[in-house]
C-alpha positions as CSV (number, residue, x, y, z in Angstrom):
1,X,73.9,94.2,102.9
2,X,77.1,93.2,101.4
3,X,78.8,96.1,102.5
4,X,81.4,95.8,100.0
5,X,79.1,95.7,96.9
6,X,77.3,98.5,98.4
7,X,80.5,100.7,98.7
8,X,81.1,99.7,95.3
9,X,77.7,101.0,94.0
10,X,78.1,104.5,95.9
11,X,81.5,105.2,94.1
12,X,80.1,104.0,90.8
13,X,76.8,106.5,91.2
14,X,79.0,109.4,92.8
15,X,81.2,108.9,89.5
16,X,77.9,108.8,87.6
17,X,76.6,111.8,88.9
18,X,79.9,113.7,88.2
19,X,79.6,113.0,84.7
20,X,76.2,113.7,84.5
21,X,76.6,117.2,86.3
22,X,79.4,117.9,84.1
23,X,77.5,117.0,80.9
24,X,74.6,119.3,81.8
25,X,76.6,122.3,82.6
26,X,78.8,122.2,79.4
27,X,75.1,122.1,77.3
28,X,73.8,125.2,79.4
29,X,77.5,126.5,79.6
30,X,76.7,127.2,83.3
31,X,79.4,126.5,85.4
32,X,77.8,126.1,88.8
33,X,74.6,124.8,87.8
34,X,72.9,122.5,90.1
35,X,70.5,120.3,88.9
36,X,69.0,119.5,92.1
37,X,68.3,123.3,92.7
38,X,64.7,123.7,91.7
39,X,65.6,127.8,91.4
40,X,68.0,127.1,89.0
41,X,65.9,124.4,87.0
42,X,63.3,127.1,87.1
43,X,65.1,129.7,85.8
44,X,66.5,127.2,82.8
45,X,63.1,126.0,81.9
46,X,60.6,128.9,82.4
47,X,62.6,132.0,82.0
48,X,65.5,131.1,79.7
49,X,63.7,129.0,77.3
50,X,60.1,129.9,78.3
51,X,58.6,126.5,77.9
52,X,55.2,125.8,78.7
53,X,54.4,122.2,80.4
54,X,51.5,120.4,78.5
55,X,49.8,119.8,81.7
56,X,46.7,121.1,83.6
57,X,46.9,124.6,85.1
58,X,46.6,123.4,88.6
59,X,49.6,120.8,87.9
60,X,52.1,123.6,86.7
61,X,52.7,124.9,90.3
62,X,53.6,123.9,93.9
63,X,51.6,124.4,96.9
64,X,53.3,127.9,97.2
65,X,52.1,128.9,93.8
66,X,56.0,128.8,92.3
67,X,56.4,127.0,88.9
68,X,56.7,123.2,89.6
69,X,60.1,121.5,88.5
70,X,58.7,117.9,89.7
71,X,59.7,114.9,87.7
72,X,56.0,115.2,86.3
73,X,56.7,118.2,84.4
74,X,59.7,117.1,83.3
75,X,58.4,114.1,81.8
76,X,55.4,116.5,80.4
77,X,58.2,118.2,79.1
78,X,59.7,115.3,77.3
79,X,56.2,114.4,76.0
80,X,55.9,117.7,74.0
81,X,56.8,117.8,70.3
82,X,57.5,121.7,70.6
83,X,60.4,121.2,73.1
84,X,63.7,121.3,70.6
85,X,65.9,118.3,70.6
86,X,68.9,120.3,72.7
87,X,66.8,121.3,75.2
88,X,65.2,117.9,75.3
89,X,68.5,116.3,75.6
90,X,69.4,118.6,78.5
91,X,65.7,117.6,80.5
92,X,67.0,114.1,80.1
93,X,70.2,114.6,81.7
94,X,68.7,116.5,84.7
95,X,66.3,113.6,84.9
96,X,69.5,111.3,84.9
97,X,71.1,113.3,87.2
98,X,68.0,113.3,90.0
99,X,67.4,110.0,89.7
100,X,71.0,109.1,90.5
101,X,71.2,111.4,93.1
102,X,67.6,109.8,94.6
103,X,69.0,106.1,94.1
104,X,72.0,107.3,96.0
105,X,70.8,108.9,98.9
106,X,67.8,106.6,99.4
107,X,68.8,103.0,98.5
108,X,72.9,102.8,98.7
109,X,74.1,105.5,101.2
110,X,71.1,104.6,103.5
111,X,72.2,101.2,103.6
112,X,75.5,101.9,105.5
113,X,75.4,100.6,109.3
114,X,73.6,102.4,111.7
115,X,76.8,103.7,113.1
116,X,78.0,105.4,110.2
117,X,76.7,108.8,109.5
118,X,75.4,109.6,106.0
119,X,76.6,113.0,104.6
120,X,73.6,115.3,103.4
121,X,75.5,116.1,99.9
122,X,75.6,112.1,99.0
123,X,72.0,112.3,98.0
124,X,68.4,113.2,99.1
125,X,66.1,110.7,101.0
126,X,62.8,110.8,99.2
127,X,61.2,108.5,101.9
128,X,62.0,110.8,104.5
129,X,59.0,112.5,106.2
130,X,59.0,116.0,106.9
131,X,58.5,115.6,110.6
132,X,61.5,113.2,110.4
133,X,63.4,115.9,108.7
134,X,62.2,118.6,111.4
135,X,62.9,116.3,114.2
136,X,66.6,116.2,113.4
137,X,67.0,119.8,112.6
138,X,65.5,120.7,116.0
139,X,67.4,118.1,117.7
140,X,70.7,118.7,115.8
141,X,70.8,114.5,115.1
142,X,72.5,113.5,112.2
143,X,71.7,111.1,109.2
144,X,73.0,107.4,109.9
145,X,72.7,104.2,108.0
146,X,70.0,102.0,108.8
147,X,71.8,98.7,108.6
148,X,71.9,96.6,112.2
149,X,76.1,96.4,112.4
150,X,75.6,93.5,114.4
151,X,74.1,91.3,111.9
152,X,74.5,93.0,108.7
153,X,70.9,93.5,108.0
154,X,68.4,95.9,107.2
155,X,64.8,96.1,108.4
156,X,62.1,97.8,106.1
157,X,58.9,98.4,107.3
158,X,55.8,96.8,106.1
159,X,52.0,97.9,106.4
160,X,49.0,95.6,106.2
161,X,46.2,98.1,106.3
162,X,47.3,100.8,103.8
163,X,46.4,99.4,100.6
164,X,42.5,99.3,99.6
165,X,43.1,96.2,97.8
166,X,44.8,94.3,100.9
167,X,48.0,94.4,99.6
168,X,51.2,94.6,101.8
169,X,52.9,97.9,101.0
170,X,56.4,98.8,102.6
171,X,57.7,102.3,104.2
172,X,60.2,103.7,106.5
173,X,62.8,103.4,107.2
174,X,63.3,101.9,103.6
175,X,60.5,101.0,101.3
176,X,61.5,97.3,100.1
177,X,58.7,97.0,97.3
178,X,60.1,100.3,95.6
179,X,63.9,99.1,95.9
180,X,65.4,99.8,92.1
181,X,66.6,96.2,90.5
182,X,69.5,97.6,89.4
183,X,70.6,97.9,93.2
184,X,69.3,94.3,94.2
185,X,72.6,92.8,93.9
186,X,73.4,94.8,97.2
187,X,71.0,92.9,99.1
188,X,72.7,89.2,99.6
189,X,72.2,86.0,101.7
190,X,74.1,85.5,104.7
191,X,77.2,83.3,104.4
192,X,76.2,79.7,103.9
193,X,72.6,80.6,103.1
194,X,70.7,81.3,99.8
195,X,67.9,83.4,98.4
196,X,65.0,81.5,97.0
197,X,62.2,83.6,95.0
198,X,59.4,83.4,92.8
199,X,57.0,85.9,91.1
200,X,53.4,85.1,89.9
201,X,53.0,84.6,86.1
202,X,50.7,87.6,84.7
203,X,48.4,87.4,87.9
204,X,46.2,90.5,87.4
205,X,45.6,89.4,83.8
206,X,45.1,85.7,84.7
207,X,42.1,87.0,87.0
208,X,40.9,89.8,84.5
209,X,40.7,86.8,81.8
210,X,38.5,84.2,84.4
211,X,36.5,87.0,85.9
212,X,35.6,88.6,82.6
213,X,36.0,85.2,80.4
214,X,38.4,87.0,78.0
215,X,39.1,84.2,75.2
216,X,42.1,85.6,73.9
217,X,44.0,84.9,77.1
218,X,42.0,81.9,78.3
219,X,43.2,80.1,75.4
220,X,46.9,81.5,75.5
221,X,47.1,80.4,78.9
222,X,45.4,77.0,78.3
223,X,47.9,76.3,75.5
224,X,50.8,77.8,77.2
225,X,51.2,80.7,74.5
226,X,53.1,83.8,75.4
227,X,50.0,86.1,76.8
228,X,51.8,89.5,75.8
229,X,52.7,88.0,72.3
230,X,48.8,87.3,71.9
231,X,48.4,91.0,72.8
232,X,51.2,92.2,70.1
233,X,49.4,90.1,67.5
234,X,46.1,91.8,68.3
235,X,47.4,95.0,68.3
236,X,50.3,94.8,65.3
237,X,48.7,91.9,63.2
238,X,51.2,90.7,60.5
239,X,53.8,93.5,61.5
240,X,54.4,91.5,64.6
241,X,54.5,88.0,63.0
242,X,57.1,89.5,60.6
243,X,59.5,90.9,63.2
244,X,59.3,87.3,66.0
245,X,59.4,85.5,62.7
246,X,56.0,83.7,63.1
247,X,53.5,82.5,60.9
248,X,50.0,83.9,61.8
249,X,48.6,80.6,61.5
250,X,50.2,79.7,65.1
251,X,47.9,82.3,67.0
252,X,44.8,80.0,65.7
253,X,46.3,76.6,66.4
254,X,46.4,75.1,69.3
255,X,50.0,74.6,71.3
256,X,53.0,77.3,72.2
257,X,54.6,79.7,69.8
258,X,57.5,78.5,68.1
259,X,60.2,80.6,65.7
260,X,63.6,81.6,66.6
261,X,62.4,84.3,69.4
262,X,60.9,81.5,71.7
263,X,62.6,79.2,73.5
264,X,59.7,76.5,75.0
265,X,57.5,78.7,74.1
266,X,58.7,81.7,76.2
267,X,59.7,85.0,74.4
268,X,63.3,85.5,74.3
269,X,63.1,87.8,71.4
270,X,64.9,91.3,70.7
271,X,64.8,94.0,68.1
272,X,61.3,95.3,66.6
273,X,59.6,92.1,67.9
274,X,60.8,93.2,71.6
275,X,59.6,96.8,70.9
276,X,56.1,95.8,69.7
277,X,55.7,93.3,72.8
278,X,56.5,95.8,75.1
279,X,54.4,98.5,73.7
280,X,51.6,96.5,73.3
281,X,52.0,95.3,77.0
282,X,52.0,98.7,77.9
283,X,48.9,99.5,75.9
284,X,47.0,96.4,78.0
285,X,47.9,97.6,81.0
286,X,47.3,101.0,80.7
287,X,44.0,100.2,79.3
288,X,43.1,97.2,81.2
289,X,40.7,99.0,84.2
290,X,38.5,101.2,81.5
291,X,41.2,103.8,81.2
292,X,40.3,106.5,78.3
293,X,42.2,106.7,75.4
294,X,43.8,109.8,76.5
295,X,44.5,108.6,80.0
296,X,46.0,105.6,78.4
297,X,48.4,107.8,76.2
298,X,49.4,109.9,79.2
299,X,50.2,106.4,81.2
300,X,52.3,105.1,78.5
301,X,53.9,108.3,78.0
302,X,54.9,108.1,81.4
303,X,56.1,104.5,81.2
304,X,59.6,104.2,82.5
305,X,62.2,101.6,81.6
306,X,65.6,101.0,83.2
307,X,68.3,103.3,81.2
308,X,71.7,101.5,79.6
309,X,73.4,103.0,82.5
310,X,72.6,100.6,85.0
311,X,72.8,103.3,87.7
312,X,68.9,103.2,88.9
313,X,67.8,106.0,86.0
314,X,65.2,105.5,83.8
315,X,64.1,106.2,80.3
316,X,60.8,107.6,78.8
317,X,60.7,105.3,75.1
318,X,57.3,106.5,74.6
319,X,57.1,110.1,75.4
320,X,56.2,111.0,71.8
321,X,53.6,108.7,71.1
322,X,50.9,110.4,69.5
323,X,47.4,110.0,70.6
324,X,45.9,108.8,67.4
325,X,48.5,105.8,67.1
326,X,47.6,104.8,70.8
327,X,43.7,105.1,69.7
328,X,44.7,102.7,66.8
329,X,46.7,100.3,69.2
330,X,44.1,100.4,71.9
331,X,41.0,99.8,69.5
332,X,43.0,97.0,67.8
333,X,43.5,95.6,71.4
334,X,39.9,95.7,72.1
335,X,39.0,94.0,68.7
336,X,41.1,91.1,69.7
337,X,39.7,90.8,73.6
338,X,36.0,92.5,73.3
339,X,35.2,90.8,76.6
340,X,37.1,93.7,78.6
341,X,34.3,96.0,77.5
342,X,31.8,93.9,78.8
343,X,33.7,93.0,81.9
344,X,33.9,96.5,82.7
345,X,30.1,96.8,82.3
346,X,30.0,93.7,84.5
347,X,31.6,95.4,87.3
348,X,29.8,98.5,87.4
349,X,26.5,96.9,87.5
350,X,27.5,94.6,90.1
351,X,28.5,97.7,92.2
352,X,25.3,99.4,91.6
353,X,23.1,96.5,92.4
354,X,25.3,95.7,95.8
355,X,26.4,99.1,96.9
356,X,30.2,98.0,97.1
357,X,32.7,96.2,95.4
358,X,33.7,92.4,96.2
359,X,36.0,90.1,95.5
360,X,35.6,86.2,96.1
361,X,38.9,84.9,96.9
362,X,39.1,86.6,100.6
363,X,35.5,88.2,100.6
364,X,37.3,91.6,101.0
365,X,34.8,94.5,99.9
366,X,35.2,98.3,99.2
367,X,32.2,101.0,99.6
368,X,33.3,103.7,97.8
369,X,32.2,106.3,100.3
370,X,33.8,108.9,98.3
371,X,31.5,108.5,95.7
372,X,31.2,106.3,92.3
373,X,34.6,106.0,90.9
374,X,34.5,103.8,87.4
375,X,38.2,102.9,87.1
376,X,38.5,102.0,90.8
377,X,35.3,99.9,90.7
378,X,36.8,98.0,87.6
379,X,40.2,98.1,89.2
380,X,39.4,96.7,92.9
381,X,38.2,93.2,92.4
382,X,40.9,92.4,90.2
383,X,43.6,93.8,92.6
384,X,42.0,92.7,95.3
385,X,41.9,89.3,94.2
386,X,45.5,89.4,93.6
387,X,46.0,90.3,96.8
388,X,44.1,87.7,98.3
389,X,45.9,84.9,96.3
390,X,49.3,86.2,97.2
391,X,47.9,86.7,101.2
392,X,46.9,83.0,101.2
393,X,50.1,81.5,99.7
394,X,52.0,84.0,102.1
395,X,50.0,82.3,105.2
396,X,50.5,78.8,103.7
397,X,54.3,79.3,103.3
398,X,54.5,80.8,106.7
399,X,52.9,77.9,108.3
400,X,55.4,75.5,106.6
401,X,58.4,77.9,107.2
402,X,58.0,79.7,110.1
403,X,60.2,82.9,110.9
404,X,64.2,82.1,111.8
405,X,63.2,78.5,111.0
406,X,66.9,77.8,110.6
407,X,68.4,80.3,112.5
408,X,68.4,84.4,112.7
409,X,67.1,86.0,109.8
410,X,65.8,83.2,108.1
411,X,62.5,82.4,106.5
412,X,59.9,84.8,104.3
413,X,62.2,88.1,104.0
414,X,60.3,90.0,101.8
415,X,57.0,90.0,99.7
416,X,57.2,92.4,97.0
417,X,54.0,92.7,95.1
418,X,53.1,89.5,93.1
419,X,56.5,87.8,94.6
420,X,58.0,86.3,97.5
421,X,61.5,85.9,98.9
422,X,62.9,83.3,101.2
423,X,66.5,82.9,102.5
424,X,67.3,79.4,103.9
425,X,70.6,77.4,104.4
426,X,71.8,76.2,100.9
427,X,71.2,72.8,101.8
428,X,67.0,73.4,102.1
429,X,67.1,75.6,98.7
430,X,65.4,72.7,96.6
431,X,63.0,71.9,99.4
432,X,62.1,75.8,99.9
433,X,61.7,76.0,96.3
434,X,59.3,73.1,95.7
435,X,56.9,74.7,98.9
436,X,57.4,78.3,97.2
437,X,55.8,76.8,93.9
438,X,53.1,75.0,95.8
439,X,51.9,77.7,97.5
440,X,51.7,80.0,94.5
441,X,50.9,77.4,91.9
442,X,47.2,77.4,92.8
443,X,43.7,77.4,91.3
444,X,40.9,79.1,93.1
445,X,36.9,78.3,92.3
446,X,35.8,81.7,92.1
447,X,38.4,82.4,89.2
448,X,37.5,79.1,86.9
449,X,39.6,78.7,83.7
450,X,43.2,79.5,85.0
451,X,46.1,78.1,86.9
452,X,48.1,80.4,88.9
453,X,51.9,79.5,88.4
454,X,55.4,80.7,89.3
455,X,58.8,79.4,89.2
456,X,61.1,79.6,91.8
457,X,64.6,80.8,91.1
458,X,68.0,79.9,93.3
459,X,70.7,82.7,93.9
460,X,72.9,84.4,96.7
461,X,71.6,88.1,95.6
462,X,67.9,89.2,95.6
463,X,69.0,90.5,92.0
464,X,68.9,86.9,90.8
465,X,65.8,85.7,92.3
466,X,63.4,88.8,92.2
C-alpha cells in the first residue's frame, strides 16, 4: 500500500464528504442533518416527504419493524417517477455521501498500518461483522489499520469453499474482490517490482455461446467482432449503426467492425454509441440467465457506474428506464440470439434428467437440495465452468510462478473474479506477461467453437493492470 497516495485519498474523501454534507444540509435547510443517521433520513423520506418505496412490503422494513433507509430503498425511490426532481437530487446526495463514507472507512482509512488507530468518525466498515464489533466494545479495543508496518503490505482473506460455483471469494480483514477501481491506485508494487495483470475477455458470454451454440456470438468471436457491438446492433439496429458510424452490412460480412469508433476492431467510441452499447450490454447480462423481463428491468435500474467525481461513489444511469422499453430491448436481443431460450430449456432438461447441475471443465456438480430454482440451474453450469477455467489457469500459473519466487511478497498476489495479478521484478515483467497469457489463453474440449483470451498489462499500481 502506497501510504502517501493513501493519505492523499483520505484527505480528498474527507473534503468530498464535507462538500456533500454541506450541499445536502443546504437543500434540506437542516443545519445538523446527518446522512448517516437512519433516524434523520427516515424522518425526511417518510415523515416530511411521505414517500412510498416501490418495493415489496416485507422489504420496506428492518428486522425490528422500522422503515428501512437502506441503499436498496434509496435506489427504489430513484427509480420511481413519482419522486419530484428536488427530492431525487437530495436522495442522490445522500447516496453519494454514504458511498464516500463507506469507501473511506472500508478501503482507505482501513489501509493505515496496524499500529495506527482509525478514528470511528472517519467512516464505517461494512465488512466488519457484528461479533467483531461487539468484541471490540467489550474489551475496549480500538480500530486499527490492517497494513503490516514492517512490509507495507495488506493481506486480504480468501475463501475456497464459499461460492457454490467454485469461484474464490474474498473477505476480512478486507475484501480484495470488491475493492473500488477508483481506489486501486493506492495499491502498488514494492520498489524495484512491477505488477502484471490480465482479465479474461467476456468469459461467461463465451461459455454460454459455446454451451448453447449461440450463432450471433460464436461468429463474433471467430471473426474478431466486438461482441457487445453485436448485442447493440441486435437491440438497437440502425440507430446503433448511425451512432457508431457503421454500415449495417458490416455485421453480416466477415471480419472486424471498422469505423471511427473502433481501433483494430476494439470499440473506443463515445457519446450515443457508447450509451447504446453499455445499455444493451446491461440488457444482455441481466437477461442471460433466464430472468423475467420484470427482473431484468429491476437489475438494469440498479446498474451502477462510477460517478464523475471519481471518489468511489456511483450513479444509476438507468434508474428511470420504463418496463416497456426494457421488454422491447430484451425481445430484440432474443430475436438476434434465439439460441439462449433453447439453451435455458436444455439446462433445465438436463437437471431433471440427471437430478443435479453439472459443468464439464472440472466436473463440479450441484444438487439443488433446496429445490428446483430455474434461474440458478441455468446459471450454474456457466459460472461454474468460468470458475473451473480460472482455477485451472491459477494452478498452472502457480506451478510456473510459486509464491515468493523473487522474494517476499512476489508471485500471484490476487485473483479477482476473471482476472489475475502477479508481482515480480521489473526485469521479469515480459516473461510473466507471457506466462499469464499462456495460462489464460486457452480452449477446452467441452466448450467447442470458442477460444478464451486475455491480454496482459504492466504497471506500478493495481489500477493500471486490473
